N, C-alpha and C positions, 0 to 999 in steps of 0.2 A: 287573784287579780294581779296582772303584771305591774311592774313599777310605774311605767308610763301611764297606764290606765288609772292607777291609784292616784297619781299626781293630778290627772285631769278630773277625776271624781272630786278630789278635794278642792279643785279650782272651780267647781260648779259646771264642768263640761263633761259630765259622765256620759252624755249621749254619744260623744266621739268614740267611745270604746265599743259601741254597737254600730260602727260606721258601715255604710254601704260603700260603693265606689264614690269618688270624690264628691263631697258636698260643699256648696258655696265656693266652687272653683272660680266664680266670677267676682268674689269678695263683696257682693252687694249687701249681704247681711253683716252689719257691723255692731259690735257691742259697745257699751258705754265707755270702755277703755280705748276705743278707736281701733281695736284689733278685730280681724275678721272672725265671725262666729264659725264654729266647727273646726277651727284651727288652733293650735297651740304654738306660741312663740316662747322660746327659751333662750337665754344668753349664758354661755359657759365661760367662766373665768378660770384662772390657773394660779399657781404659786407665783407667777411672774407679774400678772396684771389682772385687773378686773375688767370685764367687758364694757365698752362704751358704744356698742352697736345699737342703732335705733331702728324700729320697725313700726309702721302705722299705716292706716288707710287714708287715702287722699282721693280727691276727684280728678278725673282726667277725661276731657271731652272726647278725645280720639281713642279711648280704650277699646280694645277689640271685643270685650265681653261685658258691656255695661259701662256705667260712668264712674265706678269706684275701683281703685287698684291698690295694691300694697306697695309702699315705698320703703326702702331701707338704705342705711348708710353704715359703713364700717371704717371709722377714721384711723384706727391703729393697724398698721400693716405687719403681718408676719409674726405676731406673738404666739408662741406655741400654745395650743389648747385654749385659745380664746376665739370664740366664734358665736354666731347666732343661728338658731334653727327655727324654721317654720315647718310644723309637723301636722300630718293628719294620718289617722289609721283607716285603712280600707279593708274590705272583705273579699278578696279575690279567691278564685279556685286554684288549689294547688295543681301544679303541672301544666297550667294553661299559660298562654303568652298574652301579654298586655302591652299597651303603648301609653306612655305618659306624654301628653302635649302641654305646652304652656307658652306664653308670650312674655317677652322681656324687652326693655329698653333701658338705657342708662349711660353713665360716663365713668370710665376707668374702673371697671369691675374686674377684680382679679380673684381667682380661686373660689369660684362658686361650685359647690359639689352637691350632686344628687345622691342620696343614700337610700337604699331600699332594704326592707326586711329587718327582722329582729336581730340578726347577727351582724348587720352592717357589712355583709359580705359582698354585696353588689354595689358598686359606686360608679358614678359617671361624672367626669370633670366637664362641666358645661363649657363649650367653646365660645367664650364671651368676646373674642376678637371681632373688631369691626362693628360693635353695637352702635346704634344710632341714639342720639339724645332726643330725637323727634319722632322717628318711626319705629313701630313695634316689629319684632322679629319672632317668628314661630320656631320653637325648639321641640324636638321629638326624640324619644328614646324608647326602645323595646326591651322587654325583659320577660323571661319565663319564671314563673313562681316556683321556687324551691320549697318543698314542704317544711324544710328545716327553718325557713325564714318566717313562718307563721308562728305567732306566739300561742300559748295554750288556749287562748280564747278564739283563735282563728283569725286574729287581726294581723295586718301587714302594714309596716310603717313606710310612709313616703315622707322624706325629710329633705328640705332645701337648706343646705349648710352654707352660710355666708362666712367663709373661712379667711379670706384675705381682704386687703384694702379695697373698699368700694366708695368712690366719691358719692355716688348715689345710683340707685337702680329701682326699677319697678317690675312687678309681676302682675299678670292677669291671665284669665282664661285657662286655669289648670283643669285638665281632665285625665282620667285614667280608665282606658277602655280596652276591652278584649280585641285583639287583632282579628279574631274569628268572627267578630260582629256581635251585636246585641239584638236579641229577639224580643219582640213585644207583640201583644194582641193587635190585630188589624182587621181589614175587611177582605173577604174572598173576592177574587176578580177572575174574569174569563181569560185574561192575558197578563203576562208580566208587566209590572208597572215600575217606573224609575223616577226618583226625584234626587237631584244633585244639589247639595247645599255647600257651596265653597266655604272653607274656613276663612275668617277674616285675617287681614294683615299678611296674607301669603302671596298676594298678587305680584309683588315686586321681587319675590324670592324665586329661586330655581326649583320650585316644587309645585306639583299639583296636589293641593290639600283640600279635601272635601269629605263630607259625610254622604255616602251613597245609600239611599233609602230604597230598599227593594221590597216588593210585595207580589203576590200572585205566583209564587214559586213553590215547588216541592223539591227539596234537595236533602240528601243524606249528609251527615257530618263528614267533614274532610274535603269538601268539594272546592274546586278552583274557579274563580270568577275572572274571565279574560277581560282586559281593558285595552282599548285601542285609542290612540291619540293621533290625529292627523293635523300637522301644523299648517301654517299659512302658505308654505311652499309646497304642500302636497306630500310631505314625507310622513310615512307611517311608523309609529312606535308602538310596540306590543308589550304589555305587562300582564302579570297574573297574580291575583290576590288569592293566596293559598290557605288551606286548612280552615275553611270557613265553617261556621256552626250550621247545624241542621235547621231548616226552615220549612214550614208548611203553608199551603195556601190558606189564608185567613190570619197569617202573621206577617209582621214586617221585620226585616233584617236590616239593621243600620251598620254599615261597614265604614270605619274610619280609614280613608285611603291617603297615604302620604307617598307620592311617587316623584322621582326626579323628573324635572321638566326643563330639559336643555333643548329648546326648540326655537324656531324662528319667531320673531315678533309678529303680531297680528292676530287675526281670528283663527282659532283652532277648534276642532271637534273632538269631543270625548264620547266614545261609543262602547256600550256593553252589548256585544253581539247577542241578538235574540231577546234583548230586554228593553233597550232604549238608548237615546243619545241626547246630547246637549252641546251648545256652542258657547265659547268663552273667548275673551281677548287676552292675548299674551302681551304684557307691557315689554318694551325694549329693555334688555338687561343693562345694568349699569356697569357690569364688569369690563366689557371691551373698552369703554371710555376710560375706566380707571387704569387699565393696562397701558393704554396709550398715554395717559397723563403721567404715570410713573416712568415710562420710557423717556418721555420728554424731559421730566425733571432730572433724570439721570444724565441725559445728554447735556443739559445745561450745567450740571455739576461737573461733568468731565471737562467741559469747556472752561469753567471757572478755575478748576484745578490746573489745567494747562496754562492758563494766563498767570497763575501764581508761581509756576515752576521757575521762571527766571529769577524772581526774588528769592525763592527758596535756595537756589543754587549759590547765592551769596553767603549762605551759612552752612557749608558742607559738614561742619563738625558738630553742630548743635543737635544733641540727642532729643531735646524737647521737640524741636521742629521735625526731627526724623520720625517721631511718632505720627504726626499728622501726615507727613509725606508718604508714609507707608500704609497707614490705616485707610485713608480716604480712597485711593485708587483700588485697593483690595476690596473694600466694601462696595464700591461702584460696580466692579466686575462681578461680585457675587450676586448682586441684585439684578444685573443685566442677564446673568445666567438663569436666574429664576424666571424672569419675564419671557425669556425666549424658549421656555419649555413647551412641549406639546401636552396640554392638560388632558387627562383622561376623564375628568368629571368636574362638575361645578365645585364640589367641596375641595378637590385638589387645587383648582385654580384659586379659590378663596384662601387656602392655606398659604400659598406663596404670595398672594396679594397682601395678606396681613403682615408678612415679614417686611414687605416694602413700606407698609404704613408706619412701622416703627423705624426702620433703618433709614429711609430716604430723608425724612425731616432731620434726623440726626446727622446725616452726611452734610446737609445744607448748613446746619448749625456749626458743624466742625469746620466747614469752609469759611463761615463768618469769623469764627474764633481764630483760624489761621491767618486770615487777612488782617484782622485786628492786631495780632502779634507782629506781623511783618510791618504794619504801618506804624506801630507804636515807637519803634526805634529804641525801645528799652532793652538793655542787655539781658539776655537770658542766663540763668545760672548754669555753671558747668556741671558735668556729671561724671560718674565713675561707672565703668562697665567691667563685668567679670571676665577674666581671661581663663581659658581652660587650664587647669593645673590643680595642684594640691590644695585642699582645704583643711585647716587645722581649727581647733576650738580653743579659745582663750576666754576665760571667765564665763564659760558656758555659751559663748557666741562665736559664730564662724568667722574666720579670718582667711583671706585669699588674696592673690595678686589681682589688683584692679588697674584699669587703664583709664586715664582721664581723656578729655577731648583733644588734648594736644599730643597724646600718645605716651605720656609719662606713666610709668608703672610704679605701683606702691602696694605693699601688703597692708591691708586695712580691713576693718570689719565689713562684712558683706551682708546685706539683707536680701534673702532669696525671695523671689516672687515669680509666679508664672501660672501655667494652666495644665490641666489634665483632661481626660484620663485615657483616651482611646486613640485609634489610628490617626484621626485628624490632627491631634496635638503633635504626633510624631512628624507628620507631613509638614506641619507649619512651623517647625523649629527655626528655620532660617528667618521667617517673619518675626518670631519672638525675639531673636537676637537683635533684630533691627529696631524693636520698639521697647527695649529695656528689660524683657524677660530673661531669667537665667536659671529657671528650674521647671521641670515637667514631672508629671507622674504618669506612669503606665504600669501595667500589671501582667502577671502570669500566674495561673492557677493549675492545680492538679489535672483538671479535665483536658488541658492543652498538652500535658506531658504524658498522661496515661489515657489516651482516647479509647482504648480497649484493653482487655486483660492480656497479659503477656503469655508467651508460649512456654518459656522455660520456667519462669517464675511469675507470680501474680502481677508485680509492678515492674514492668520493663519500659523504660522511658523512650518516648519518641521525641527527638529534639528538633523536629522540623519547624514547629512554631517558635521555639526558642531562637533558632538561627534567623528565621525570616522576620521576626517581630522584635524580640528583645535585643539580640546581638546587633541587628541592623539599627534599632533605635538608639542603642548606646553609641554606636559609631556616628550616627547623625548628630547626637547630642555633643559629642566631643568635637565635631567639626564646626559646631555652631555655638560654642561657649555656653552650653546648657549643662546643668547637673540633673541627674535622674533619681527621684525618690521612688525606688522600685517597690511596688506592692506585691508581696507574696500572697496572692488571693487564695488563702487557704480554704475559703468557703466554696470555691469552685470544685466541688467533689464530683467525679463522674458518676452518672447514674448506675453504671454497671457495678461499681464498688459498693454503692449503698444497697443495691439489691443482693449482692453477694454477702454483705455483712449487716443484715437487718438489726442485729443486736447492738450496733453502734448508733442507730438512728436517734437523733435528738430533735428532729422536726423543726429546725429553725433556719431561716434564710442564710444568716451569716455564720452560724455555727451548726452546720447540718449533722456533724458527728459529735457524739458526746465526748467531751474533752478528757474525761476520766477513764474512758474505756481503753484498755491496752492496745486494741487494734487501731484506734484513732491515733495514738501516739506513734505506733509503728508506721502507720501510713504517712503521717506528716514528717517523721524522721527521714523516711526514704525520699520524699518529695524534696525536702531541704537539701539532702545530700546530693541528689541528682542536679537540681537547679543551681544551688549555691556553689557546688563543685564546678559547674560550667562557668559561672561568673568569676570564680577565683582564677581561672585560666584565661579569661577573656583579655585580649589586648586593649579593650576599651573599659576595663573595670575602673579606671580613673575617672570616668564620667559619673560614677555613682555618687549621689548626694547622701543616700542612706538606704537601708533596707527597712521596709514597713512590714511588720510581722503579720498583721491582720487588718481586716476592714470591719469597723463597727462591731467589735466583739461583745457578746453578752452571754450570760448563762441563765437566762430566765426559764429555760426549759427544765432546769434542775429543781424539782419540787419534792416535798415529802410524800406526795401521792404516787410518785414513780418508784417502783421497787428497786431499780438500779441506783437511783439517787439516794434512796433510804439506806441501802447497804453501804454506799460510799460514805455517807454521813456517819454511820456507825464506826467505820474504819477511822475516820477523822477524830471522833471522840476518843477512841482507844489510843491513838497516837498522842493526842494532846493531854488526856487526863488519865489514861491507863485503864479506866473502867467507868461505869455509870456512877459507882460510889465516889470515884475521884471527881467526877463532874459535880456531884451533889455537894462535896466539900467545898469546891471552888465557887459554886453558884448559889449555895444555900438552898438547894432543892432537895426533894425526898423521893425521887423516882426509884421504883423497885427494880426495873430492868429497862433495856433499851426500847422495847416495844412500847412500854408505858410512856417513856420520854418522848418518843417520836409521835405517838398518838396525841400527846398534849399539844404538839404543834405550836402555832403562834398564840395559842391561849396562854402559854407560859412565856413571859418576857425573856427568861433565861434561855429557853429553847430557841425562840425566835432570833435572839442575838447570836447564838452559837451557830445556827443554821445559815444565817446570812453571812457570818464571818467565814464559814466553811465554803460558801459559794465564791466569796471574794478571793479567798486563798486559792481556790481551785482555778479560777479564771486567770489570775495573775501567775500562778504556778505553771500553767500550761504555756503561757507566753515566755516565762523564764526558761522553760525547757527548750522552746524553739530558739530563744536568744542564744543559749549556750551552744546549740548545734550550729547556728550561723557563725558565731564568733570563732568556733573551732576551725571552720573552713575559710572564713573571710575576715580575719582580724583587722581592726583599724577602721572598718566602715561603720558609721554610726547606726544604731538601731532605734526603732520607735514602733509604736502601734497606734492605729487610728481609733483611739478611745473617743466615744461620743460624750465629751465632757459636759454638754448641756443636760445629759440625763442624770448626772450625779445629784443635782438638786431638783429633779423633776418628781413631783408628788407620786405619780403612779409607777415609777420605775424602780421601786425597791428591789424587785426580784432579779434585776439585771446583773448583779454581782460586780458592780463597778467600784473601784477604789483607786483613784489616780495616784495615791501615795504608794501603793503596792506596785503599780505599773512603773512608777518612777524608779523603783529599786533596780530594775533590769534595763532601763532605757538610757540611752545616751542623749536623746532629745525627748522632751515632753510632747509626745505625739497626740494629736486629736483630729476630730472630724466635727466641725462646729458650724452652727447656723448663725445668721446675722440678721434675723428679722428685726430685732431691736439691738440697742447697744449693750443690753444687759448680759446676754450669754457670752459674747466674746470678751468683754471686759472682766467679768467675774470669773469665767472659766479659765482664761489665760492667766490672770493673776493668781488663781488658786494653784494651778500647776507650777508656775514659777516659784510660788511660796513654798511648795512642798519639796521642790528640788531646784536650786538656782541654776538650771541650764535652760537655754532658750526653748521656745515652743515651736513646734511644726504643725500647722494646721494644713494638712494636705488634701482637704476637701472643703474648701471655704464656700459655704452655701449663702452667697449674698443675693441670689435671685431665686425666687420660688420656682420649683420645677413646674414647667408648663405655663409660666407666666405669659400673658398675652397683652400686656400693657407696657408702656415705657417705664423704665426704671431710672430714676434720677442719677446722673453720673456722680454727684456728690456722695450718694449712698455707697457707691463702689469705692470711691477714694477713701472715705471715712472708715469703711470696713477694714481696708488694708492698713492705713496709716495708724489707726488707733490700736489695732492688734500688735503692730510693731512696738507701739508705746507701752503696751502692757506686758511685753516680754517675749513676743514672737520674733523668730528670725526667718521663718519659712512659711509662705502662704501660697497655696496652689488653688486656683479658682475652679470651682465646679460650675460649668463644664464647657470645654471647647469642642464642640461637635457640630458639623454641618448636617443637621438632621434633615429628613425627607418626609414627605407626606406619608402618613400611616407608619411612620417610624416610632421608636420608643417614646411615649408621651413625656417621660421625665427628662428627655433631651430637648424638648420644645422650649422656645423662649430663652435659650441660654445666651451667654454673653457673646458668642461667636458672631451673632448677627446684630449687635448693638454697638455701633461705632463710637458713640460718645462714652459708653461704659468702658470700652477697650482703652480709649485714650485716658480716661480717669484712672483705670487700673495701671496703665503704664506710668503715668505721672506719679502715682503713689510709690511705685517701685523706684523710680528715678530719684524722687525726693528723699526716700528713706535711705538710699545708698549715699546720696550727697551728705546726709545728716547722720550717717551711721554711728559716728563716734559719740555724738550727743545723745542719740537714742539709747545706745548701750550704757552710757554714763547715767542717764536718767533711770534706766531699769536697775542698775546696780546699786543705787542708793537704797538702803534698806528702809522699809516703812516703819513708822513709829506707832501705827495703829493697825490692828488686825482683828478679823473675826475668827471665831473658833471653828475649825473644820472638825466636826464630830461624827465619825461613822456610827457612833453609838446612838446619838439622837436621830441620825438619818434612818436608823433601823427602828427604834422604839418610839419616836415622836416625830415621824417624818412630815406629816402634813403641816403642822403648826411651825415646825422648825424651818422647812423650806420657804414658806411664806415670809417668815421673820428674817431669814438671811437675805432674801431679795429686797425686802423693805429696808433693812439696814444698809445694804449696799447702795441702793438708790439714794437714801437719805444722806449718807456720808460722802458719796461721790461728788456732791456739790459743795463740800466744805473747804476744798483746797488741800486737804490732807491726802497723801498717798496711802492707799489701803493695801493690806495683804491678808493672808490667812496664817494661822498657827494651828497645827494639828494636835490631836490628842497625844500622838507619839512624840512630837516635839515638846509638848508641855511636860510629859513624863520625863523626858531627857533633860529638861531645864534649858532648852535651846531657845532662849527668848530673843536673841539678836538685839536690835536697838529698840525694841518695843517699849512704849511707855503706857499704852492703853490697849487692853484686850476687850473686845465686845462679845458678849454672850447673847445671841438672839434665840430665845426659846430653846436653850440647851437644857432640856429637862433631865436628860440622862447623859452622864459623862463617866468615862472609865475612872476607876478609883485612883490609879496612878496619875492620870491627867489632872484630877481634882487636887491631888497633893502638889502637882506642879503649879497650879494656879495659886495655891497657898504660898508657895515659895516666891512666886512672881510678886504678889502683894507685899510679902515680907521685905523684898528688895526695893520697894518703893513704887511698884507699878499699880495701875488702877484697872479694876474690872468693872465695866459698865454692863448692866443687865437690862435687856429689853424683853419684857414678858416674864414668864415663869421659868426659873432655871435651877439646876442642880438638885432636883428632887430625888433622883435615884442613880444607881450605877449601871454598868453594862448588863447586869443580870436582873435588873428591876428592884434590887434591894434599896432601902432608904439610904440616902447619902447625908453626910454631916458636913456642913460648911463651917469652917473654922477661920474664915478670913472675911474682911469687910468688903462688900460690894456697893456700887453706887447705882441705884435704880435710875433708868432712863427710858420710861415707858411711853413716851411720845416722841415724834420726830423732832419737835422743837427742842425738847430736853436733851435728846441724844446729840443733836448738833451742838448745842450750847456746852454740854459737858466735855465733848471732845475738843472744842475750840478753846475751852478754859485750860485744858491740860497740855495742848500742843499748839503753842503760838506759831504764827507763820511770819517769815521775813517779808512777804508781800501779801496783802489782802486783795482778793478778787471777789467782787460782789455782782450779782445779777438778780432780777426779780424772780420770786418763787413762781413755779409754773402752776397752772390749774390742774394738770395731770402729773403725777409724780414720775411718770416715765419720761416726761419732756424736760429734763433738767439741763442745766449747763454744767457739764462735768468739768471739774477743775482739780488739777493735781500739781503741787508745788514741791520742788526738791532743791536742796543746796548741794552743789557738787564739791568734791574735795578741794578744788582750786578756788572756791568762793563764789563762783558764778551761780546765779539762781535761774532755774528753768521752770516755766509754767506751761503745762499742757492743758488746753481747754477746747471744748467743742460743744456746740449748742444742738440739742436733740429736739428742740421745739421748732415746728415748721415756721413759726413767726420769728423774725429777727429779735434779738434781745439786747438791751442796753447793758453794757458791762463796764464796771468801774475798776480801775487798776490803781491801787494805793501804793505807789512806789516811794519808799522812804528817801529822804534827803534829795539830792540833785541827781538821782539815778535816771537812766534812760532805758528804754525797752525797744527791742526789735523782734519781729516775727521771723524766725529762721527759715520758715517754709517759703514765705513770699519775699523775704528780704526787706520788707517795708518797716519803717518805724511805727511804733504802737503808741497812740495817745493815751492819756489817763482815762478817757472815757470814749467808748466807741460802740458801734453796732455790730453784733456778731450774727452772721447769717446761719441758716440751718445747715448742719453737717458741713462746716468749714473748719477743720481742725487748725489750731494754732500751736506752735511751739515757740514760746516767747523767752528770750534771754534778757535778763535784767543785768545791766552793766553799771 
């Protein structure tokens, strides 16, 4: 019995495992738990958070399939691997094509995913844009059943995955029908008979949706049923329903027909030649009216902006106002371009209309904000802008020549911020310069350099793309005060090379060639020499911000089941230990030979630890090789790699081979590719990297908007994403993604920031504020933390699930205490590099390297405190028992952990806020004292409700928020995602 069926059996729903096609799709049958019968609802949590998704049945008088519907909510947005699933198993025929139909309505539903089959190989992102809160919408998706997607029982999974934020939504009328029709016993008749049953709730959509019930026919399998529709204006439309099932006289064939219906309003006729016909009424489409309304709103917006231009002209130097002055007309122009297109279909029209549903209200709000700024008469803060020129690094942060609004020049810290990653970003660099941006990312990969095998030698470069795209982009950057974080997209391997060298195949999107194979190293060496050699001679090389060595690198394809990986692991063991006997002496094992060792696999803690270490060394070593090649040709240009830092503490990502400390060894910047669904990953990941090597972090793929998002994204989320990453040690942030996508374009480009005016403005303001306050931000980051969590690759290997949960819980808990947190690694512990730490927190560090454990002993001997949350220090890296010879302080509850830390690290200023109901929704507070005696407090509220905050300033001190410039009272209301950087004087 498969795992899902077993779960259902234990839940008392074993009948589901013998499912036919969808049962109880109308949700009328309800169990005592208020869940629909024949369905399973599950909620998936992760190491970051537990799910708070709700799903139940409710009554709805206008429901299309009865009076009962499913209602769901998902109040937490974008937490990785936290979702709810509504599941049913069906019994389709392999190789046949089916259609899933369902109805939905709701408000602010983002990232609803339909998943099909046992492998989850077929997925459909449901286009939730434009959903009504009152009217139901029909959704339909076709799929052919792959035999591999049937489980051993012949069951096929249909799963509604509620992945992202959903204020509320409702499902009804789920059906899963063969597109070839359903045959059932009927009556014989002398002539063909037809009954048409229109599907409910489709009358106002651009579809003809109906069940066609046919009888009195004799047809062989595979026949085509012609359908003719004549609209009210007499225009004829012809369709064909193909590959229908065989039917005999005496049977009925029910065919579910979903046809595009872009016809004139009024009465129309549906005819099946030789079978029958019927008449229906086409309601007027709402779309033409909406197009006219959007055009009218844009015209008003253009007029409003023109009326404000004389006032704007009075502030020619203000960069804050320049953001509005450039973004508003640019966004009006983009939306007008959309509405003036010739739409080829109703879905295409609706695609562009939905962009307007997001952008136009934001344009109107931006105009309101601009008018308010101009009316207020309040002076706006001055700003600094990057001038094209040399960038140096001081204390791990970039320093460059900057220009203030009066034209004065000064070398000072610069915070880089901008967009990527494709042609549109290159074209719009002049706009970026005007709105505060100063860095872009674009890329070049091997398939652009070696589009085909060479004639004289295998790898003969074609530099056409380099000159047309890279060289031209660098020139454009230099002319527009932008720096370029150039990605060497090493994963873009040409297909011809993979076919010519199947022995290198690693079968992974971002590491398609096995990094340990000699041919892989030779291939990438030549690529680097060709491209970096050209860059070294470029007259525009000064525009380079950095070279990014790879995109989202992992080595998960390296497993003990692969013969190549197994052989390379054996080489690793010989290099490190000399022999299996040497490994036995080091690890306390008793393997007779390598085969026995490898066969033991993860059943042996020692082998598991060593194999994961081998993978981490291999992945970092491959990047170190590339770094040395780049440095030889292009010395002085900073190097980094786009490490997915959020995967380091992801439960299921053990196999990826990620170790940021090993990457830091060859990097000039701590590079990453990070998400920002919650505050957790950016704050923890950025602080981790900065702790492992005190050079600033470059997140050159800042995912602050979910790919394909079809609902508005609050601008304060964008602002907070940038500003708080700067406050945790970042100096470079490149937003994913600036792309003017088109209908039927890449779905992961839909919903991006390029069509979100308020988000662009927030993005720009964050960069401007960070550059105005760059000295304070760098000073804040350079103050060493007094408390740190242990970064333990050993526990991440041998105790991963419990350890990752405990790390996130400790980070959440302690981030609200006012103490600045960091990390200390096993390597740093072993080297006795304790910095200014007074407290080290061990969150479920059950396994720790022996030399790191000795380092903790020395830390305690010098007067430090080790707080333990959960079970700690049971074993070493090889799974052998560990002996703890130093005193630890148990802190097994959140309250105790907070109290013990507060007792040992007093603060110069206490900041208090009510505890949240959800531990994700904290007020994060961090306080530092600068060398000159000033106190800085960084705080931000991650609860959607405003929180009362009390500031206990000693003596007669005063406080000012450096971001707004406003004085801060001792008690105030802190809004959601509104960062503050308070200076106590």
